[in-house]
N, C-alpha and C positions, 0 to 999 in steps of 0.2 A: 415557477418567476413570483416575485412579488405580491403580496395579498393585496386585495382590492381595498385602500386603505382613504383613497380619494386623492393622490398624489398621483394625478397623468404623468407630469414629467419625468418621475423615476420611473414608472411602467415603460414609459417608451423609451428609456435609456438603457433598461435591463439588458444585458447581453444574454440574450439563451442560449444555452449550450454552452457558458462558461461557468466555473465556479467562483474564481475572483474577479472581480468586476474592473481593477484598476492595478497598475502597477505602484507599489507601494516602494520607497526609496531603498537604493539598495546600500547597507550601511559601510561597505568597504569601498565606495566610490564616492569619490571629493566632489565631482563635477559631473551633473547629469541632469537632466530635464525630466521633472516627474510633476505628477498632479498632486502636490502634497494634500489636498483637501479636498475630498469628491466632493463638497456643496459647495465650495467657493464657485464667486461669481465670474472670476476672469475667463475671458475667451479661452476654448482650448479645443483643439481640433483632434480629433479623434476618429480615424481610421476603422475599419470592420479587421477584425483581428484574425490574420489567416496561419495553420499551421506550419512552421518551416523546417524541414529535416536539415540539420546541421551534420554532416558527415566528417567524423574524424579519426585520424590513427592514436587509439590510446596508448600510453604506456605501460599499463596494467588493466588488469582484468579482475584480480581476485584480491580482496583485502581481508586483513585480519579484523576481526568484531573485538573489539575493548570493551565494551557496554555489557554488563550482567544482565540486565534488564529485557533484550530484546532475544533472548533462547538461540543465540547461533554462534558458531566460532567464526565461520569465512561467510563471505557474500560476494556476489559477482552481478553488476547490473550492466546488461547490455546497451541501455539507455538512459541518458540523464532526462530530467524532466517528464513530465508524464502529462499526456494530452486527456488524459480521464478528468481532470480536474478537481477533483475531490478537495474539497474546501477545507479539509481540516489536517491535509496531510502533511507530517512532520518533515518529509524529503522536500518542501517548497524550500527552507533556508539555504539549503545545499546547492540551490543554483545562484544564490548570490555570489558563492565560490568562484563561479564561471563569469562574474561579469552580468548577471542578466538581474531581474527583480523575481522575487518570491510569487508575485501577484500574477497575472497573465503571462509574462514572461514564461513562468514555468510549465504553462501547460500549452502554450503556442511557439516554442523553442526548443525542439527535440534535439537534443545531442545523440549520434548513430556512432555507437564503437565499433565500426563496419571491421575493425581488425580484431575484435573479442575473441571470435573461434582459435585465431592463430595464437592468440596472447594466452589462451586456457591450455592449448596443447602444451606449451612450452614450459605453461608452470607445472602441469601435472609430470612432465618429463623430468624435472630437476631431482636429481635424486635425495635430496634432503624433505622432499615433501612426506609426511608420515600421514596417511590417508585419514581427514575427519570428514564428515557431511560440509559441503559448501551450501550456501543460500541462496537460490535465481530466483526473485530478487530478494534483497532486503532493503533496497532503497524506494525503486520505482515499480511500475509494474512490466514484468517483462512480456507480457503479451498485451500490452495496449496498442492503439492500432498502428503505430508504426510498424508492428511486428509482421502484418501482412505485407506489405512493402519491402521489408530486409531480411526479413526468416531467419535475424541472428538469434532466437533463443533457440530455434529448431535445429541449430549448429551445432551450440554448446551441448544440446542433449546428446547430439551425434558424439561428439567428444567425448561425453561423460559414460554414454552408452560404451564406445570403444575401452575405455579405459576401467571400467567395472567402478566409475567412482561417484559416490552415493550422495543425492541432492535432496533438500526440502526447497519445497515452492509455495509462493504465495499469492495468489491473483485473484481477481473479481470479474473475467474477461470469459465466457464461452468460448472464445477463440484456442484456449489451450485444447479443446476437442481436437483440433487437428492434428494434433500430435499423439493422438491415444497411442498409436501402433506403438511408438518407442517407449511410452509411457508404462504399458503393459508389459512390454520385453524387459524393463528396466524392475518392473514392480515384481515379475516372477524371481528375482535375484535379491530384492529388498535391499534395492539402490534408489527407491524415490519414494518420499511421501507429501503429500500437497496439503498445503490449507485454503481453502475459499473462503475469499473475505465477504461476509453477510452483515448489514449494518441496520437494512428497514426492510422490511415488507412491505411498507407506505410507497406507492408509488411516486404521490406528489412530492416528498421528501428525498427519495433517491435523485429526481429528476433534478433537483437543486441542489444538493448536496453531493452527487456524485455525476454530475451532468451528461458524461460521455463514457456511462458503463451498463452492462446489460443490467435486466431485471433481476432479481433476486429469485423470480423461476427458472431464470435460465441458468443461475448458479446452483440452484439446487439439482437441478439437471445435470451438470457437469457434474457433482457429488456421486450423483446416484449411477450415473451411465460408468465413470471411472473406477468405481469400489466395487459395483456388478463386474467389472472387468478383471479385479483383482489386485487395484491398486491402492494403497492407506491412503485413506481421505479424513480430511478433519476442515471442521469449521472458525474462522478465525471473527470473535467479535469486536471490530474495535474501530474507529472507537465509541464508546458507551457515552453518549451528552446526555446530562439530565436535564430532564423538561424536552427532550427531542426524542430519543430513540431507545433509554435506557429501560423505557417499559417493554420493550419487545425482546427482551433476552430469554425468554422462556419460551416462546414461540418459535424465536430460532433456531434454539439449541433440540427442540422437539422434533421441527422439521428437519433440521440436517442429520439427526439420527435417524429419525425414519427412512432417509436419502442414503443410508451406509455411511455415515461419519463416525468414527469412534475415539477422536480425539477433538481436543478444542485449544484454544486461548483466548485472551480477549485483553484489550487496553481500556483506560479511561482517560477521556479528551484531555490534551493538553495544548496550551496555546503558546509556543515558544516563538520568541523572535517575530518576524513579520507577519508569521501567519495570526498572531493577535490582532493586527490592525485589518489583516484582510476577512477573519473570519467573522468579526464584529460589524464590519460593514455588510458583509453577507445575511446575517443573522436578522440586523434591523430593519434590512430591505425585504428579505422573506417573509419573517415572522414578527413585525411590528407589535402586536397582539401580546407576545410572551418574550420578546426580546428581553428585558430587563430580568425577568423572573429566571429565564435559561442562563444568563450573564453571572446574574447574582449566586446561582447553583454552583458552576462551575469555580467563581470563587471561593467559596465555600469549600469547595473541596483542594484547593491548593492554599489553605492558609490567608485567604484571603487576596491572594493573585488567582491569575489564569494559568497559571507556570510553574513549575517547580521543576528544579534541576537535579535533584539527590538522588540519586541511584537506588535503587529500591522502593520510593515514593511516587517518582515523577509519572511513572506508567499506571501507578492504579489509585492515585490521588490519597486524601485523607480526610477525617470527618464524618459525619454521620452517613451523608448518600454515597461517598465512595464505600463506605463500609456497608452498607445497604446493598449493592452493585455486587461486592465480592462476596457476601453472606448468598445472595440469589445463584450468583457463579456455582459456589462451590455446591450448592443445593441441587442445582441443574447438572452438572455435570456429574455426578453420582449418579442422580436418576434417572438421564439420559444414555449413561454409559458411554461416556465422553471421555475418561480418565487414562486413555491406552497412553504410554508413552509414545512422544511427539517423534523423538529421535531412534526409533527403534528401526535404524539403517543397519547392513550389512557392509562393515569397511576393510573385510579379511579378504573379499574376493578381488580387492584394487590390484592391478596389474599394467604393466607398461608396455606397449606393443615389441613382440620382441622376446618377452621374459615367458620363464618357461613356469613361472607360478612360486607363488611365496614358501619359503621353507619355513615350520615351525620346530 
């Protein structure tokens, strides 16, 4: 929560358990009621924000990834919006396409694609599908709290296992251990590769930056348990934020390696779209003593801005700070043996039900 800086009103209004503290304007909506300035003196009645699950019949589930920066060919997301509430999440902006805000709405209005397993089966049965790894998820965390209620991720894994469809996964939730049985079976066939996201070992920082996620200690346990069971495990360091967590890079990579990770990835902070407003508000409320420094370091890493949309640059940044982070990553990747190929998955075993196998 906000540091004790004498602002009792700010402390009283801070929403514990949420990353974003308000709803910024949706750029696609012409008419909506929003609190445009969080410091405004106008009367504004806000009730407690409760999570709502909105079940929908989706039209599709597998999406082709066009960006060369994210390292995946296809992705599927059983949920839109994410209750984890990570303040920096790039997926926040996608909620605006659904008519919601990238702020509190993103982490409290969760779209549930209840027919996702059926859509995946239909997609894989299409004879035009030439097997490539699919990422689960590429946008929001497939093991966010909604998964305990709906179990859609588990059903998607069952379909992939049936078809021998290789997948890559990324999560920061220890709930993935529920599916250890399936993941081990897929791991034996080289059909699954998992990245566990770890951004900080400083618990006070995690609680406000990623308020509804599990601790770094639990994430290391996920890496250890699944790697010991034969599943390929890696660590995602992202995003690295100068002045907040970039100094933890070595510690995170060392710990991940010691717990069985064999590959890694990282991103550098970028604040695109509404995330700029949300992050700025969060930063100055939680770290008023160093907010200016952190903000200027981010700007210095994106040519005077806090975001860069250029492919090849936007996820890494540029300038002295970003270069230093990149150099450290290269050094520790080699030192701790985290340079295994991320997509070392077997696509040759793919087979539709009823087929006798591939002919080569």
